[in-house]
PASEZA-59542 format. One record per atom (N, C-alpha, C): z, y, x. Coordinates in steps of 0.2 Angstrom, whole numbers, plus 2048, in hexadecimal, padded with zeros to 3 digits. Layout:
<pts>
ZYX;...
</pts>
This chain:
<pts>
2875E1B64;28C5E4B68;28C5EBB69;2865ECB6C;2855F3B6F;2855F7B69;2815F6B63;2815FAB5D;2885FCB5B;28D5F6B5B;2935F7B58;2975FCB5D;2975FBB63;29A5FFB68;298607B68;291607B67;28F60EB67;291612B61;29160FB5A;293612B55;29B614B55;29F60EB58;2A760FB59;2A7616B5D;2A4616B63;2A461BB67;2A3622B65;29D622B62;29B628B5E;2A062AB59;2A3627B54;2A8628B50;2AE62BB53;2AF628B59;2B562AB5D;2B5631B60;2AF632B63;2AD639B66;2AC63EB61;2A963EB5C;2A8642B56;2AF644B54;2B3640B52;2BA641B4F;2BD645B54;2BD643B5A;2C1646B60;2BF64DB61;2B864FB61;2B6655B62;2B865AB5C;2B7658B57;2B865CB51;2C065EB51;2C4659B51;2CB65AB52;2CE65EB58;2CA65CB5D;2CC660B64;2CA667B63;2C5669B5F;2C3670B60;2C8674B5B;2CA671B56;2CE674B51;2D6676B55;2D8670B59;2DD671B5C;2DD675B62;2D7676B65;2D667AB6A;2D6682B69;2D4684B63;2D468AB60;2DC68CB60;2E0688B5D;2E7689B5D;2EB689B63;2E8685B68;2EB685B6F;2EA68DB72;2E468FB71;2E2695B74;2E669BB72;2E869AB6B;2EC6A0B69;2F469FB6C;2F5699B6D;2FC698B70;2FC69AB77;2F6699B7C;2F769BB82;2F66A3B82;2F36A6B7E;2F36ADB7D;2FA6B0B7B;2FE6ACB78;3046AEB74;3036B1B6E;2FD6B0B6A;2FB6B3B64;2FE6B0B5E;3056B2B5D;3096ADB58;30B6B2B53;30C6B0B4D;30F6B4B48;3156B8B4A;3166BEB46;31B6C3B49;3226BFB47;3236BBB42;3296B8B41;32C6B3B46;3266AFB48;3276AAB4D;3296ADB54;3276B2B56;3286B6B5C;3306B9B5C;3326BCB55;3376BFB55;33E6BAB55;33B6B4B52;3416AFB53;3416ACB5A;33B6ABB5E;33D6AAB64;3406AEB68;33F6B5B67;3446B9B6B;34B6B8B6A;34E6B7B65;3546B6B64;3576B0B67;3526AAB68;3546A4B6B;3546A6B73;34F6AAB76;34E6ACB7D;3546B0B7F;3566B5B7A;35D6B8B7D;3626B4B7C;3636AFB78;3696A9B79;3696A6B7F;3636A5B81;3626A2B88;3626A6B8D;3636ACB8D;3646B0B93;35D6B4B95;3586B2B92;3516B6B93;3516BDB90;34F6C2B94;34D6C8B92;3466C9B90;3456CCB89;33E6CDB87;33B6D3B8A;3356D2B8C;3336D8B8F;32C6DBB8C;32E6E0B87;3296E2B82;3286DDB7C;3236DAB7B;3216D6B76;3226CEB79;3236CDB7E;3236C6B82;3296C6B86;32A6BFB87;3306BEB8C;32D6C0B94;3326C2B98;3306C4B9F;32C6BEBA2;3266C0BA4;3216BCBA7;3246B9BAF;3206B4BB1;3226B1BB7;31C6B2BBC;31E6B2BC2;3186B0BC7;3176A9BC8;3116A6BCB;3106A0BCB;31669CBCF;31969EBD3;31E69CBD8;32469BBD3;3276A0BCF;32C6A0BCB;32B69BBC5;32469BBC3;322696BBE;32368EBC0;32068DBC7;321687BCA;329685BCA;32D689BCD;334688BCE;338686BC7;33568ABC2;339688BBB;336682BB9;33067EBBA;32E678BB8;331673BBD;333674BC3;33666EBC7;33D66EBC5;341674BC4;348673BC1;348670BBA;343671BB6;34366EBAF;343668BB0;33E665BB5;33D65DBB5;34265ABB9;34665DBBD;34B65BBC1;352659BBC;35365EBB8;35865FBB3;356658BAE;351657BAB;34F652BA7;35064BBAB;34E64BBB2;34E645BB6;355643BB6;35B647BB8;361646BB8;364643BB2;362646BAC;365644BA6;36263DBA4;35C63BBA5;359635BA4;35C62FBA8;35D630BAE;35F62DBB4;36762ABB1;36B62FBAF;37162EBAD;372629BA7;36D62ABA1;36D627B9C;36B61FB9D;36661EBA2;364617BA3;369614BA7;36E618BAB;372614BAF;378612BAB;379615BA5;37F614BA1;37D612B99;37860FB98;37560DB92;379608B8F;37C604B92;37F5FEB90;386601B8D;389606B8F;38F60AB8C;38D60EB86;387610B85;385615B81;384612B79;384616B74;383613B6D;37B611B6C;37A60FB66;37260DB65;370609B69;373602B6A;3715FDB6F;3735F6B6C;36F5F5B66;3715EFB62;36E5E9B66;36A5EAB6A;3685E4B6F;36C5E3B76;3715E7B76;3755E7B7C;3725E7B83;36E5ECB82;3695EDB89;36F5EFB8E;36E5ECB94;3735EDB9A;3715F4B9D;3755F7BA2;3745FCBA6;36E5FABAA;36A5FFBAB;3655FEBB1;3675FEBB7;3645FABBC;3655FABC3;363601BC6;366604BCA;36560BBCD;35E60CBCF;35B607BD3;354607BD4;34E607BCF;350603BC9;34C603BC4;34C609BBF;35360BBBF;354612BBB;351617BBF;351618BC5;34E61DBC9;34661DBC8;343617BC9;33C616BC7;339618BC0;33E616BBC;33C618BB4;33D620BB3;342623BB6;34362ABB5;33E62EBB8;33B62CBBF;33662FBC2;33062EBBD;32F628BBB;328626BB7;32862ABB2;32D62CBAE;32E62FBA7;32D637BA8;330639BAD;330641BAE;328642BB2;32563EBB4;31E640BB7;31863EBB3;31A63CBAC;31663ABA7;311634BA9;31562FBAE;311629BAF;313624BAA;319623BA9;31B61DBA5;31A616BA8;31B616BAF;31B60FBB2;32160CBAF;320605BAD;326602BA9;3275FBBAD;32C5FBBB1;32D5F4BB5;3325F1BB2;3335F1BAB;3385EEBA7;3345ECBA1;3385E8B9C;3355E7B96;3395EBB90;3365EFB8D;3395F5B89;33D5F2B83;33B5EDB80;33F5E9B7B;3465E8B7D;3465E6B83;34D5E1B85;3515E6B8A;34D5EAB8D;3515EDB93;3535F4B92;3515F7B8C;3535FEB8A;3555FFB83;35B603B83;35E604B7D;35A608B78;35C608B71;35960DB6C;35A614B6F;360615B71;36361CB73;35E61EB79;35D619B7E;35961BB84;35261DB82;350619B7E;34961AB7C;348621B79;34D623B74;34B629B70;34E62FB75;354630B77;357635B7A;355635B81;352630B84;350630B8C;349630B8C;34662AB8B;33E629B8C;33A62DB87;33C62EB82;337631B7D;338639B7E;33F63CB80;33E643B80;33B644B87;33B640B8C;336642B92;32F641B91;32E63DB8C;32763CB8A;324643B88;328647B83;32664EB81;326653B88;32C653B8B;32D657B91;327656B96;326650B98;32164FB9E;31A652B9B;319650B95;313652B92;31265AB92;31765DB8F;318665B90;317668B96;31A664B9B;319667BA2;312667BA4;30E662BA3;306662BA4;302667BA1;304668B9A;30066DB96;302674B99;308675B9B;30B67CB9D;30767DBA3;306679BA8;30267BBAE;2FB67BBAC;2F7679BA7;2F267ABA5;2F1681BA2;2F6683B9E;2F6689B9B;2F6690BA1;2FA68FBA6;2FA693BAC;2F3693BAF;2F068EBB0;2E968EBB3;2E4692BAF;2E4690BA8;2E0694BA4;2E169BBA3;2E769DBA4;2E96A4BA4;2E56A7BAA;2E76A4BB0;2E46A7BB6;2DD6A7BB6;2D96A3BB3;2D26A2BB4;2CE6A7BAF;2D26A9BA9;2CF6ACBA4;2D16B3BA3;2D76B5BA7;2D96BCBA7;2D76C0BAD;2D66C6BAD;2D56CABB2;2DA6CDBB6;2DB6CBBBC;2E06CEBC0;2E76CFBBD;2EA6CABBC;2F16C9BB9;2F56C7BBE;2FC6CABBF;3006C7BC4;3056C1BC1;3056C1BBA;30A6BDBB7;3066B8BB3;3086B1BB3;3056ACBB0;3086A9BAA;30D6ADBA6;3116ABBA1;3186A9BA3;31B6A6B9F;3236A5BA0;32369DB9E;32669ABA3;326693BA3;32A690B9D;331693B9C;335691B96;332693B90;32E698B8F;32B69AB89;325694B87;321693B8C;31C68EB8B;31E687B8A;324685B8D;32767EB8C;32967EB85;32D683B82;32F684B7B;329683B76;324687B77;31F687B73;31B681B73;31967EB78;316678B78;319672B75;31F672B76;32366DB74;32466DB6C;325673B69;327674B62;321676B5E;31C679B61;31667BB5D;310676B5E;311671B63;30A66EB64;30C665B64;311664B68;31365CB69;31665AB63;31C65DB61;32065BB5B;31C65AB54;31865FB53;31565FB4D;310659B4C;30C659B52;307653B52;30A64DB53;31064BB56;314645B56;316643B50;318648B4B;31B646B44;315643B41;30F647B41;30A645B3D;30763EB40;30763DB46;304636B48;30A630B47;311632B47;31662DB46;31462BB3F;314630B39;31262EB33;30C629B32;30662BB35;300627B36;302620B39;30561FB3E;307619B40;30B615B3C;310618B39;315614B34;310611B2E;30B616B2C;307613B27;30360DB28;30160CB2F;2FE607B30;303601B32;309602B32;30E5FBB33;3125FCB3A;310601B3D;315602B43;31C603B41;321600B44;3285FFB41;32C606B44;330607B40;33560DB42;33B60CB3E;341609B42;347608B3F;34C607B45;352607B42;358605B47;35B5FFB47;3575FAB44;35A5F3B43;35A5EFB4A;35F5EBB4A;35F5E6B50;35A5E1B4F;3595DDB54;3535D8B54;3545D4B4E;34F5D2B4B;34F5CDB45;34D5C5B46;3515C1B45;34F5BAB46;34A5B7B41;3455B5B43;33F5B3B3E;33D5ACB3F;33A5A9B3B;3375A2B3C;32F5A3B3C;32C5A1B41;3255A2B42;32259DB3D;31A59DB3E;317597B3A;317591B3C;319590B43;31A58AB47;321587B45;32458AB41;32C588B40;33158AB45;32E58DB4A;33358EB4F;336596B4E;33C596B4F;34059EB4E;33E5A3B55;33E5A8B53;33D5ADB58;3415B4B56;3435B8B5C;3455BFB5A;3405C4B5A;3405C7B55;33A5CDB53;33E5D4B55;33C5D7B5B;33F5DDB5E;33E5E3B58;3435E7B57;3425EDB51;3435F3B56;3435F9B52;3455FFB57;340605B54;34260BB56;33E611B54;338611B58;33360DB56;32D60DB5A;327612B59;326614B52;320618B50;322620B53;328622B53;329629B56;32862AB5D;329624B61;328623B68;320623B6A;31D61FB65;31761DB66;312622B66;314628B61;31062EB60;310632B66;316634B69;316637B70;313634B75;31462EB75;31262AB7B;30A62BB7C;30762BB77;2FF62CB76;2FD633B76;300637B72;2FE63FB72;300642B79;305640B7C;307643B83;30463FB89;2FF63AB87;2FD635B8C;301633B91;307631B8E;30C62EB92;30B626B93;30B623B8E;30861BB8E;30E617B8F;314618B8F;319614B90;31B611B88;31960BB88;31B607B82;321605B80;323604B79;32A602B77;32B5FBB7A;3265F7B7A;3265F0B7A;3225EFB81;3235E9B84;3205E7B8B;3195E7B8A;3165E4B84;30F5E3B82;30C5EAB81;30F5F0B80;30C5F6B7F;3095F6B79;3025F9B79;2FF5F9B72;2FB5F3B71;2FC5EEB74;2FA5E7B72;2FF5E4B6D;3055E6B6C;3095E4B69;3095E6B61;3095E2B5D;3065E3B55;30C5E8B52;3125EAB55;3175EEB53;3165F4B56;3115F5B5A;30F5FCB5D;3085FEB5B;3045F9B59;2FD5FBB59;2FA5F4B54;2FC5F5B4E;2FA5EFB4A;2F45EEB47;2EF5F3B46;2E95F3B42;2E35F7B46;2DE5F5B45;2D85F9B48;2D8600B47;2DB603B41;2DC60AB40;2E060DB44;2E660AB45;2EB60DB4A;2E960CB51;2E4607B52;2E1608B59;2DD60EB5A;2D960FB55;2D5615B55;2D961CB55;2DF61CB52;2E3622B52;2E6622B59;2E761DB5D;2EB61DB63;2E6620B68;2DF61EB68;2DB621B6E;2D9628B6B;2DA629B65;2D8630B63;2DD635B66;2E4633B65;2EA636B67;2E9638B6F;2E8633B73;2E7633B7A;2E3639B7C;2DD63AB79;2D863FB7C;2D9645B78;2DC646B73;2DD64CB6E;2DE652B72;2E4653B75;2E6659B78;2E265AB7F;2E0655B83;2DC657B88;2D565AB86;2D2657B80;2CC65AB7E;2CE662B7B;2D3663B77;2D466AB75;2D666FB7A;2D966DB81;2D9671B86;2D3674B88;2CE670B89;2C7671B8B;2C5677B86;2C5675B7F;2C367AB7B;2C6681B7A;2CD680B7C;2D1687B7D;2CF68AB83;2CD687B89;2CB68AB8F;2C568EB8D;2C068BB89;2B968DB88;2BA694B83;2BE694B7F;2C069AB7B;2C369FB7E;2C869EB83;2CA6A3B86;2C76A7B8C;2C26A3B8F;2BE6A4B94;2B86A9B91;2B76AAB8B;2B26AEB88;2AC6ABB88;2AA6A4B89;2A56A1B88;2A7699B87;2A6697B81;2A8690B7F;2A568CB83;29F68DB86;29B688B8A;29E686B90;2A368BB93;2A7689B98;2AB683B96;2AE682B91;2B267CB8F;2AD677B8D;2A8678B8A;2A2673B89;2A0670B90;2A0673B95;29E670B9C;2A266BB9D;2A966CB9D;2AF667B9F;2AE662B9A;2AC662B94;2AC65CB8F;2A6657B90;2A065BB92;29A658B93;29C653B99;29E655B9F;29F652BA5;2A564BBA3;2AA64DBA0;2AF648B9E;2AC643B99;2A8646B94;2A6641B8F;2A063CB93;29C63FB97;29663AB9A;29A635B9D;29E637BA2;2A1632BA7;2A562DBA2;2A862FB9D;2AC62AB99;2A8625B95;2A2627B93;29E623B8F;29B61DB94;29A61FB9A;29761AB9F;29D615BA0;2A3618BA1;2A8614BA3;2A960FB9C;2AA611B96;2A960CB90;2A4607B90;29E609B92;298605B92;29A5FFB97;29C602B9E;29D5FCBA3;2A25F8BA2;2A85FAB9F;2AD5F5B9D;2AB5F0B98;2A75F3B93;2A55EEB8D;2A15E9B90;29B5ECB93;2975E7B96;29A5E2B9B;2A05E3B9F;2A25DFBA4;2A65D9B9F;2AA5DBB9B;2AE5D7B97;2A95D2B93;2A45D6B90;29E5D1B8B;29C5CCB90;2995CEB96;2975C9B9B;29C5C4B9C;2A25C6B9D;2A85C1B9E;2A85BDBA5;2AB5B8BA4;2AC5B3BAA;2A75ADBAA;2A25ACBAF;29D5A6BAF;2A259FBAF;2A85A0BB1;2AC599BB1;2AC597BAA;2AD59ABA5;2AD598B9E;2A8594B9C;2A1596B9F;29C592B9D;29D58BBA0;29F58BBA7;29F585BAB;2A4580BA8;2A9583BA5;2AF57FBA2;2AC57DB9B;2A757EB99;2A557BB92;2A5580B8C;2A7586B8E;2A858BB88;2A158DB85;2A1590B7F;29A592B7C;297598B7F;29C59CB81;2995A2B85;29F5A5B8A;29D5AAB8D;2A25ADB93;2A55B3B91;2A55B4B8A;2A95BBB88;2B15BAB8B;2B25C0B8E;2B95C0B90;2BE5C3B8B;2C15BEB87;2C65C1B83;2CE5C0B85;2CE5BDB8B;2D65BDB8E;2D85C3B8E;2DF5C3B8C;2E25C9B8C;2E15CFB87;2DE5CCB82;2DB5D1B7D;2DD5CFB76;2DF5D4B72;2E15D2B6C;2DA5D1B68;2DA5CCB63;2D45CBB5F;2D45D0B59;2D85D4B58;2D85D9B53;2D45DFB56;2D35DFB5C;2CF5E5B5F;2C95E3B62;2C95DCB64;2C25DAB67;2C15DDB6D;2BA5DCB70;2BA5DFB77;2B85E6B77;2B45E8B71;2B35EFB70;2B95F3B70;2BE5F2B6B;2C45F6B6A;2C85F6B71;2C85F0B74;2CC5F0B7B;2C85F4B80;2C35F4B81;2BE5F7B86;2BF5FEB86;2BE601B7F;2BE608B7F;2C660BB80;2CB606B7E;2D2608B80;2D3609B87;2D0604B8A;2D1603B92;2CE609B95;2C960BB93;2C6612B96;2C9617B95;2CC618B8E;2D061EB8C;2D661FB8F;2D961AB90;2E161AB92;2E061BB9A;2DB61AB9D;2DC61BBA5;2D7621BA6;2D2623BA2;2CF629BA3;2D462EBA2;2D862EB9D;2DE632B9C;2E462FBA1;2E9633BA3;2EF630BA6;2F462DBA1;2F1629B9D;2F5626B98;2F9620B9A;2F561AB9B;2F8615B9C;2FB60FB96;2FA612B91;2FB60DB8B;2F5608B8B;2F7602B8A;2F25FCB8A;2F25F9B83;2EC5F6B81;2EB5F1B7B;2E85EBB7E;2E85EAB84;2E55E4B87;2E85E4B8F;2E95DEB91;2EB5DEB98;2E75DFB9D;2E75E5BA0;2E25E6BA5;2E15E1BAB;2E75DDBAD;2E65D8BB2;2E15D3BAF;2E05D2BA9;2DC5CDBA6;2D45CFBA5;2D35D6BA7;2CC5D7BA7;2C75D4BAD;2C15D4BAC;2BC5D2BB1;2BE5D6BB7;2BB5D3BBD;2BB5D8BC3;2B85DFBC2;2B25DFBC0;2B05E6BBE;2B35E9BB8;2B55E6BB4;2B85E9BAD;2BE5ECBB0;2C25E9BB5;2C85ECBB8;2C85F1BBD;2C25F1BBF;2C05F6BC5;2BF5FDBC1;2BC5FDBBB;2BA604BB8;2C1607BB6;2C6605BB3;2CC609BB2;2D060BBB9;2CF606BBE;2D2608BC4;2CE60EBC7;2C760FBC7;2C4613BC9;2C561ABC5;2C561ABBF;2C7620BBA;2CD623BBD;2D261FBBF;2D8623BC1;2D7625BC8;2D4622BCC;2D2624BD3;2CF62BBD3;2CB62CBCE;2C8633BCE;2CD638BCD;2D3637BCB;2D963CBCA;2DA63DBC3;2D7638BBF;2D7638BB7;2D563FBB4;2CF641BB6;2CC647BB4;2C8647BAD;2C6640BAC;2C263FBA7;2C6640B9F;2C7645B9D;2CB647B98;2D3648B9B;2D5642B9E;2DB643BA2;2E1643B9E;2E7645BA1;2EE646B9E;2EE64BB9B;2F264DB96;2F4653B93;2F5659B98;2F165DB9A;2F1663B9F;2EE661BA5;2F165BBA8;2EF659BAE;2E7656BAE;2E5654BA9;2DE653BA9;2D965ABAA;2DC65EBA5;2D8665BA6;2D8668BAD;2DE668BB0;2DE66CBB6;2DB668BBC;2DC661BBB;2D965CBBF;2D165EBBF;2CE65EBBA;2C6660BBA;2C5667BBC;2CA66CBBB;2C8672BBE;2C7672BC5;2CB66EBC8;2CC66DBCF;2C566BBD2;2C2665BCE;2BB664BD0;2B666ABCF;2B766EBCA;2B3672BC8;2B2678BCE;2B867ABD0;2B967EBD7;2B567BBDC;2B6674BDC;2B3671BE3;2AB671BE2;2A8670BDB;2A2670BDA;29E676BDC;2A367CBDA;2A1683BDA;2A0684BE2;2A5683BE5;2A5684BED;29F680BF0;29F67ABEF;298676BF1;292679BF0;29167BBE9;28A680BE7;289686BEB;28F689BEC;28F690BEF;28D68FBF7;290688BFA;28C687C01;285685C01;283683BFC;27C681BFC;277687BFC;27968CBF8;275692BF7;277698BFC;27C697BFF;27F69CC04;2826A2C01;2866A0BFA;2896A6BF7;2916A5BF7;2956A9BF6;29B6A9BF6;29D6A6BEF;2A16A0BEE;2A269DBE8;2A66A0BE3;2A46A0BDC;2A96A4BD8;2A96A0BD1;2AE6A0BCE;2AF69EBC7;2B26A2BC2;2AE6A2BBC;2B06A7BB7;2B16AEBBA;2AD6B0BBE;2AD6B7BC2;2B36B7BC6;2B66B2BC9;2BB6B3BCE;2BA6AFBD4;2B96B3BDA;2B86B0BE0;2BC6AABE2;2B96A6BE5;2BD6A0BE7;2BE69FBEF;2C36A1BF2;2C46A3BF8;2C669CBFC;2C869DC03;2CA698C08;2D1696C05;2D5699C03;2DC697C01;2DB693BFB;2D7694BF6;2D7690BEF;2D4689BF2;2CF68ABF6;2CC683BF8;2D067FBFB;2D5681C00;2D967DC03;2DE67ABFE;2E167EBFA;2E567BBF4;2E1675BF1;2DB677BEF;2D7672BEB;2D666BBEF;2D566CBF6;2D4666BF9;2DB662BFA;2E1665BFA;2E7662BFA;2E865EBF3;2E6662BEE;2E865FBE8;2E4659BE6;2DD65ABE8;2D9653BE7;2DA64EBEB;2DC64FBF2;2DE64ABF7;2E4646BF7;2E964ABF4;2F0648BF4;2F2641BF0;2EE640BEB;2EF63ABE7;2EB634BEB;2E5635BED;2E262FBF1;2E562DBF7;2E8632BFB;2ED631C00;2F362CBFF;2F662EBFA;2FC62ABF7;2FA623BF5;2F5622BF1;2F261CBEF;2F0617BF6;2ED61ABFA;2EB616BFF;2F0614C05;2F4619C05;2FB617C0A;2FF613C07;301614C00;305610BFD;302609BFD;2FC607BFB;2FA600BFC;2F95FDC03;2F8602C07;2F85FEC0E;3005FDC10;304600C0E;30B5FFC10;30E5F9C0C;30C5F9C06;30E5F2C03;30B5ECC05;3045ECC07;3015E6C0A;3035E5C11;3065E9C14;3085E8C1B;30F5E6C1C;3145E6C17;31A5E4C17;31B5DDC13;31F5D9C15;3205D2C12;3235D3C0B;3285D8C09;32A5D9C02;3245DBBFE;3205E0C00;31A5E1BFD;3155DCBFB;3145D7BFF;30F5D1BFE;3125CDBFA;3195CCBFA;31C5C7BF7;31C5C7BEF;31B5CEBED;31A5CFBE6;3145CEBE3;30F5CCBE7;3075CBBE5;3075C3BE2;3065C2BDC;3055BCBD9;2FF5B9BDA;2F95BCBDB;2F35B9BDB;2F05BABE2;2EC5B5BE5;2EA5B6BEC;2E45B9BEB;2E15BBBF1;2DB5BEBF2;2D95C5BEF;2D45C7BEE;2D15CEBEC;2D55D0BE6;2D75CBBE1;2DA5CDBDB;2E15CFBDD;2E55CCBE1;2EB5CEBE3;2EA5D5BE7;2E65D7BEA;2E55DDBEE;2E45E2BE8;2E05E1BE4;2DF5E5BDE;2E55E7BDA;2EA5E1BD9;2EF5E3BD6;2F45E9BDA;2F45E8BE0;2F85EDBE3;2F55F4BE3;2ED5F5BE5;2EA5FABE4;2EB5FEBDD;2EA5FABD8;2EB5FDBD2;2F2600BD0;2F75FCBD3;2FE5FEBD2;2FF606BD5;2FD606BDA;2FE60DBDE;2F8612BDB;2F3610BD9;2EE615BD6;2F1617BCF;2F3612BCB;2F7615BC5;2FD619BC7;301617BCB;30761CBCD;306623BCF;301623BD5;30062ABD7;2FB62FBD3;2F862BBCE;2F4630BC9;2F8630BC3;2FE62EBC2;30262FBBC;2FF62BBB6;2FD625BB7;2FA622BB1;2FF61DBAE;302618BB2;307613BAF;30460CBAD;2FE60BBAC;2FB604BAB;2FC601BB1;2FB5FABB1;2FC5F6BB7;2F85F0BB5;2F75ECBBB;2F45E5BBB;2FA5E2BBC;2FC5DDBB6;3035DBBB6;3045D4BBA;2FF5D3BBF;3015CEBC4;3055D0BCA;3075D5BCA;30B5D8BCF;3135D8BCD;3185D5BD1;31E5D6BCF;3225DCBD3;3215E1BCF;3225E7BD2;32A5EABD0;32D5E6BCD;3345E8BCB;3395E6BD1;3395E9BD7;33D5E8BDC;33E5EEBDF;3445EFBE3;3465F5BE6;33F5F8BEA;33C5F4BEE;3365F7BF2;3315FABED;32F5F7BE8;32A5F9BE5;32C5FFBDF;3325FEBDD;335604BD9;33660ABDD;33860ABE3;339610BE7;332613BEA;32E60EBEC;327611BEF;323613BE9;322610BE4;31E612BDE;321619BDA;328619BDB;32B61FBD8;329625BDD;329624BE3;32762ABE8;32062BBE7;31C627BE6;315628BE4;31462CBDE;31862BBD9;31762EBD2;318635BD3;31E637BD7;32163DBD8;31C641BDC;31963FBE2;313642BE6;30D642BE2;30B63EBDE;30563EBDA;306643BD4;30C645BD1;30C64ABCD;30D651BCF;312651BD2;314659BD5;31065BBDC;30D655BDE;308656BE5;30165ABE2;300659BDC;2FA65CBD9;2FB661BD5;301661BD2;302668BCD;30566DBD1;30866EBD7;30A673BDB;304677BDE;2FF673BE0;2F9677BE3;2F567ABDD;2F5677BD8;2F167ABD2;2F5681BCF;2FB681BD0;2FF687BCE;2FE68CBD3;2FE68ABDA;2FB68FBE0;2F5692BDE;2F068EBDD;2E968FBDB;2E9694BD6;2ED693BD0;2ED698BCB;2F069FBCC;2F669FBD1;2F86A4BD3;2F36A9BD7;2EF6A6BDB;2EB6A9BDF;2E56ACBDB;2E26A8BD7;2DD6ABBD3;2DE6B0BCD;2E66B0BCB;2E76B4BC6;2E76BCBC8;2E86BDBCE;2E86C5BD1;2E26C7BD2;2DC6C2BD2;2D66C5BD3;2D26C7BCD;2CF6CCBCD;2CA6CFBC8;2C56CBBC6;2C36CBBC0;2BD6C6BBE;2B76CBBBE;2B26C9BC3;2AC6CDBC4;2A76CBBBF;2A36D0BBC;29D6CFBB8;2986CABBB;2956C6BB6;28F6C3BB9;2896C6BBB;2856C3BC0;2806C7BC3;27A6C1BC2;2746C3BC4;26F6BEBC4;2706B9BCA;2746BBBCF;2746B5BD3;27B6B1BD2;27E6B2BCC;2846AEBCB;2826A6BC9;2866A3BCC;28569BBCA;287699BC3;282697BBF;284694BB9;28868FBB8;28F68FBB6;293689BB5;293686BAF;28E687BAB;28D684BA4;286681BA3;281681BA9;27C67DBA8;27C676BA8;277672BA5;27666BBA7;277668BAF;27466EBB3;27466CBBA;27B66CBBD;27F671BBB;286672BBD;28A66CBBB;289669BB4;28B663BB2;28A65EBB6;28465DBB8;282657BBC;286658BC3;28665EBC6;28965FBCC;29165DBCC;29465FBC7;29B65FBC5;29D657BC5;298652BC1;29864BBC0;298648BC7;29364BBCB;292648BD2;297648BD7;29B64FBD5;2A1651BDA;2A664CBD8;2A864ABD2;2AD646BD0;2AC63FBD3;2A563CBD2;2A3636BD4;2A3635BDC;2A163BBDE;2A063BBE6;2A863ABEA;2AD63EBE7;2B363DBEA;2B7637BE9;2B5634BE2;2B762DBE1;2B5628BE6;2AE629BE7;2AB623BEA;2AC623BF1;2AD62ABF4;2AD62ABFB;2B5628BFD;2B9628BF9;2C0627BFA;2C2620BF9;2BF61DBF4;2C2616BF1;2BE611BF2;2B7612BF3;2B360CBF3;2B4607BF8;2B7608BFE;2B9604C03;2BE5FFC00;2C3602BFD;2C95FFBFA;2C75FBBF4;2C35FDBF0;2BF5FABEA;2BC5F4BEC;2B85F4BF2;2B45EFBF5;2B95E9BF7;2BE5EBBF9;2C35E5BFB;2C65E1BF5;2C65E5BEF;2C95E2BE9;2C55E1BE3;2C35E4BDF;2BF5E2BDA;2B85E0BDA;2B55E4BDF;2AE5E2BE2;2AE5DBBE4;2B25DABE9;2B35D4BED;2B45CEBE7;2B85CFBE3;2BA5CBBDD;2B45C8BDA;2B05CEBD7;2AA5CDBD3;2A55C8BD8;2A35CBBDE;29F5C7BE1;2A15C0BE3;2A75BFBE5;2AA5B8BE5;2A95B4BDF;2AA5B6BD9;2A95B2BD3;2A35B0BD2;29E5B5BD2;2975B4BD0;2935B0BD6;2945B2BDD;2905AFBE1;2935A8BE3;2995A7BE1;29A59FBE1;29659BBDC;29459EBD8;28F599BD3;28859ABD5;
</pts>
């Protein structure tokens, strides 16, 4: 088992790093605006038609404040359009299954979920959403929410790697280029790869079929492969079917499973390589990748070990072994499922090929904790990168305090203003998780939704708010969260978790952009050494441990001790 897991993990990481490096070089050119002349000339015609006035060779740049305002308006307009579509989908075409209009609270929750790159789904996709809503509503927001996260990462990279610049690019240009030159081409390629593996792509109504047991059942159809590609490449995670990537029409083979986890990590990895290239020292990007990869490997090992150890109740019930295959697809097994569990929660994806509610206590604690760190272990497209940079700034600040020097990163001084914003960005999500969980547990309507008593029921609520506030979207399925109370409270958590982090990051970028890069001296702290990588990892672990260990002790840790000590 250990050998198979290590080989699978090694092949995955090698493939990821090779492809990520190639894409990273391309992203670096895109961040700099280094495009062919004919492309920029064509763009200028489009920008003039949209009312933007080119300034020299580029569109007029924006300050961080105007960039932030543009992103907020962009996401607000997308939210209004999606909300209207979901409220009226029953009257619209491409609805062969006659999906009805969504209730306002569910439509609002779904709208917030998809514009924040969370894709929390309190509905069954194959029955509750029409083909039109899937394509023009949900899939479009999968593109645009991913674009928003990558655009913020572009801004932060420019602020860190350029010397004393007052502008951070143009939001509308970045949005257009990321969508057209990155996400769309990759999605086309991945869609074709998925179709080749058997993922369906059609507009047929559900097909009546007779199963092997002689019983008839309806087989859902729809344009799945196209949505599956951007769901994974954009680390969105919202499945076409309720079973998500455990459904054979979404993830039919072991190769499609490999392609899915590769897609989730591809752009976050490429952004690290792009950052290293533009910083002038590729090792800066390698530092982030080393920290992310080491934490990820440990997470995979722990999940795999926990599921392999399984449940001792199986032995007492007369089973041959205690392997925990509950909630897993046999075509993926424990290894394929465990790696997917770690990938989807290390990134802010939320796609699942196994039911997380059926994981062992410790196996379920790992994905929960990966989200609680802020999903900086590769993380979501854009959000993972700028989340890890927040921890880098914090680590630099801590190291500066230790040696009595003013902290700096890439030659730019880290002052009081930047550290205040770092503190806000890092602590906003834990505050939302813990306050939301407390409110749900202290109200009757919140407790009534819990289907399992004891520590596991607590874990279900904690997982839900952890997933929402960190824009993941996966769930412990034992919580009946499709109610006005949870729809509105989780929707608010998603909004704060997304924009409550994004806005401080843009403020940090604006503050650092105007500072000049100072040359390194003998006293400059090396941010590429093994010692700094260790400090960065410890900083991530320390924040997660100090914040969430008490809550985890009431949930998965208590459940694990209860199960094993009882025997």
